[in-house]
C-alpha positions in Angstrom: 45.4 -19.8 28.0 45.2 -16.0 28.4 45.4 -15.9 24.6 42.6 -18.2 23.9 40.7 -16.5 26.5 41.5 -13.2 24.5 40.5 -14.6 21.2 37.2 -15.8 22.6 36.5 -12.3 24.1 37.5 -10.6 20.9 35.3 -13.2 18.8 32.2 -12.7 21.1 32.4 -9.1 21.2 32.5 -9.1 17.4 29.4 -11.2 17.2 27.6 -9.0 19.6 28.1 -6.0 17.4 27.3 -7.6 14.3 24.0 -8.8 15.7 23.2 -5.4 17.0 23.8 -4.0 13.6 21.4 -6.1 11.8 18.8 -5.4 14.4 19.3 -2.0 13.9 19.0 -2.3 10.0 16.0 -3.8 10.2 14.1 -1.6 12.4 15.6 1.5 10.7 13.0 1.3 7.9 9.6 3.2 8.3 6.8 2.1 5.6 4.0 4.4 4.9 1.2 2.8 3.1 -1.5 4.6 0.6 -4.4 2.8 -0.7 -6.1 4.4 -3.9 -9.1 2.7 -5.1 -11.2 2.4 -8.5 -12.7 5.6 -7.6 -9.6 7.5 -7.1 -10.5 7.8 -3.4 -7.1 8.1 -1.5 -6.3 6.4 2.0 -3.0 7.4 3.7 -2.9 4.8 6.2 -6.3 4.3 7.1 -7.2 7.9 6.6 -9.2 9.0 4.0 -8.0 12.1 2.1 -8.3 14.1 -1.1 -5.4 14.5 -3.6 -4.8 18.0 -2.4 -4.2 16.7 1.4 -1.8 14.1 0.6 1.5 15.9 1.2 0.0 17.5 4.2 -1.3 14.0 5.6 2.0 12.3 4.7 4.1 15.1 6.5 2.2 14.8 9.5 2.6 10.9 9.8 6.4 11.5 9.3 6.6 14.5 11.7 5.1 12.3 14.2 7.6 9.4 14.1 10.5 9.3 16.2 13.9 10.4 14.4 16.3 8.1 13.8 19.6 8.5 11.9 19.9 7.1 8.4 16.1 5.9 8.7 14.7 4.7 5.3 11.3 5.7 4.5 9.5 3.4 1.9 6.4 4.6 0.8 4.0 1.6 -0.6 1.4 2.3 -3.0 -1.4 -0.1 -3.5 -3.6 1.0 -6.3 -6.6 -0.8 -8.3 -5.4 -2.2 -11.2 -7.7 -0.3 -13.4 -6.3 2.8 -12.4 -4.4 5.1 -14.9 -0.8 4.8 -14.1 -0.4 8.5 -14.2 -2.7 9.0 -11.5 -0.6 6.7 -9.2 2.6 8.4 -10.4 0.9 12.1 -9.5 0.1 10.5 -6.0 3.5 9.4 -5.5 4.9 12.9 -6.7 2.7 14.4 -3.9 4.0 12.3 -1.4 7.6 13.1 -2.3 7.0 16.3 -1.7 6.8 15.9 1.9 10.4 14.4 2.2 13.2 14.6 -0.2 15.8 12.3 1.3 16.3 8.5 1.9 13.2 7.2 0.7 11.7 5.0 -2.2 8.5 4.1 -3.4 6.9 0.4 -4.0 3.8 0.2 -6.1 1.2 -2.8 -6.1 -1.7 -3.2 -8.2 -4.7 -4.9 -6.8 -8.0 -6.4 -7.8 -10.0 -4.4 -5.4 -13.4 -5.9 -6.3 -12.0 -9.4 -6.1 -10.2 -8.7 -2.7 -13.2 -6.9 -1.2 -10.9 -3.8 -0.3 -13.5 -0.8 0.1 -12.3 1.3 3.0 -10.6 2.2 6.2 -9.6 -1.3 7.1 -8.1 -1.9 3.9 -4.5 -3.0 4.7 -5.9 -5.7 6.9 -7.4 -7.5 3.9 -4.0 -7.4 1.8 -1.4 -10.4 1.9 2.0 -8.5 1.5 3.6 -11.9 0.8 1.5 -12.8 -2.2 1.8 -9.4 -4.0 3.9 -8.5 -6.9 5.3 -5.2 -7.5 
């Protein structure tokens, strides 16, 4: 009887540890969103900024986040489909200057005129599930 109780206790402990680790993995990712419209206007999250201030804006946002060990940072760049890919890559390079470790970039091309995206509330008008990278 004691052996069965011990096995049950070990199994429950293992299940709780596994569940805690999976929750930690999900909350250990920070997304930073950037939108570039067809006129090359840049919004870091919802703040309009110039190309020269992208690195400063990204650094400021990252510094204000609580520190987490092994946190992955994902830059999501949403750009107008008519933009030159080189410009989107230049903005990405400026963003990468703000942090050099444990980050990746996802790029999405949008039809901003069709979606009627034009300003600070741009992120609310995007359906992330319907987008293709």
